[in-house]
C-alpha positions in Angstrom: -140.6 196.6 -9.7 -140.9 194.1 -6.9 -140.8 190.7 -8.6 -141.2 188.9 -5.3 -144.5 190.6 -4.6 -145.7 189.9 -8.1 -144.8 186.2 -7.8 -146.6 185.9 -4.5 -149.7 187.5 -5.9 -149.6 185.2 -8.9 -149.1 182.2 -6.7 -152.0 183.2 -4.5 -154.2 183.7 -7.6 -153.2 180.3 -9.0 -154.0 178.6 -5.7 -157.5 180.3 -5.7 -158.2 179.1 -9.2 -157.0 175.6 -8.3 -159.4 175.6 -5.3 -162.3 176.7 -7.4 -161.5 174.0 -10.0 -161.3 171.3 -7.3 -164.7 172.5 -5.9 -166.3 172.3 -9.4 -164.9 168.8 -10.0 -166.0 167.5 -6.6 -169.5 169.1 -7.0 -170.6 168.5 -10.6 -173.9 170.0 -11.6 
């Protein structure tokens, strides 16, 4: 198991969710 790769993927996914969250907060419906 490559923990380094798993951590990088998790970090990338977390950053994507954070970006989506910031967009939703900056653009309320």
